[in-house]
C-alpha positions, 0 to 999 in steps of 0.5 A: 251560706249555711246560716241562710240555708238553715234559716230557709229550711226553718221557715219551711218547717214552720210553714209546714207545721202550721199547715199541718195544724190547720189541716188537723183542726179542720179535720177535728170532729165537729160536736153534734147539734144538741137540738134540745131547748131550755126548760119551758118556764118563764117568770115575772112579777105582777106587783108582789105576786110571782107568776111562772109560765109553764110550757106543756108543749105544742100541738098542730091545728088545721086551719079548717078549724077556724070558722067565719073567715075564708081560707085564703084570708086566714092564710093571708093573716098567718103569712103576714106574721111568718106563720107557716100554716101549710101543715097546720098552725103550731099552737102552744099549750101553757099553764101558769103558776101563781105564788101570792106569798100565801098560796101557790096556785096552778092555773090549768094543768096541761094535757099529760099523755092525752094528746101525744108526745109533743105535750104533757110537760107541765109537771116537769117544767114546774119542777125545773122552775124550782117548785114541787107538785106537793107544794101546790095548794090550789088548782084553778081550772079555766075549763075542763077540756082535756088539754087543760085537765088531763095533767091533774092525774098521772098514768095510774089515775092518781092525783099529781098535786096531792095537797091541792084543792081543785076548783072549777066553775059551776057551769063546766062542772055541771056540764062535763062531770054529768055522767048521765049527760055523757052516757046519753051521747054516742060513744065516739062523743064521750071522750072529752067527758070521760077524760074530764071525769077521770082527771077530777075523780081523785080530787073529788074522792079526797074531798078536795074539789069544789066549784066556784061562781063568776065573781067569786074571790077565790083567793086574796087578789084572784077573782073569777071572771065569766068568759063562757062560750068556748065551754059552758062555764069557761072562766078567766082569773083576774089577778090584782097585786098592788098597782099591777094586774093580769088576766089569765084568760084560758082559751079566749084566743086560739090563733093569735095570727087570725083572731086578734085581727078579726075577733069574730072568727070562732073555732070548731071547739067552741061549744057556743061559737056566737057567745065565744065571739062576744066574749072575746070581743069584750075581753079584748076591749077591756084589756086595751082599756085597762092595760093589764097583762094577759096570760093565754093558754094558747098564745106563743110561750110564755103566753104573756103580753099586752093587747093594743088596738090595730088598724084591723082589730087588735095586736099582741105585744109579747113580754120581753125576757128580763131579770126578775125585779127584786125589792133589794135592787 
């Protein structure tokens, strides 16, 4: 009898202990949400050339900036891709680091502090990717808009990339770096000129700035292509390595949700909207025909993918995350 009672109370004690443990576990403090993202860099190989996408951050563009399509139609395209445009379109800003084996080349430099706290992360992501600004020997600018050029200098106006040769197209250099042109404008229209001039200045003063022309082979395997329209001298860079190729195309597309479906849609920032549309149509057609990689400054990070034809126009096929293929594997 005593044994049965003892056994009964032992079971009750065990149940009670387990219950207390469950309650204690339920009442344990839940860790805080981290709400931070991984470092903004992505790496791939194009032939024997290493390409690292660098995330500068994001900005929000109002859909009213898109020209040539009714607003309801714009929203239809965006909604079909689950892009919530109620408060504007989120748009990435990307730069690209190209290691050819002989040169470390940065294409565009991001916006630094020119457009607020959601941008300006190219330098820190370059460091996170395993490189240092001092190791960059060449900087190629697709164009001299501030979201591409402001990251060339720090808050003191000093060169962030002290050992780099800075290259920009003749068309953009002649336009944005012309002080007489900027001074002739009303003060409220000078900002883009001033930011470009201040960003390029330390490289000019050090004798490390030189323009290029369309078709120039800037480094072995990297050729400048004329893609003007968005700016007077907007350029893209064709990278060829072995049997692989990539076009780093700058601002050929700003809204992938709209401008792939209808390349005739321009954006407010285009200096020559008609030419920008013509350029975009030609670049997209060539990307489909040649099947090369594309790297875009305002495509969703990492901004790398392929273009295919679609029923209405074109479609963006983003790259998938994968380990880097190595020669020894």
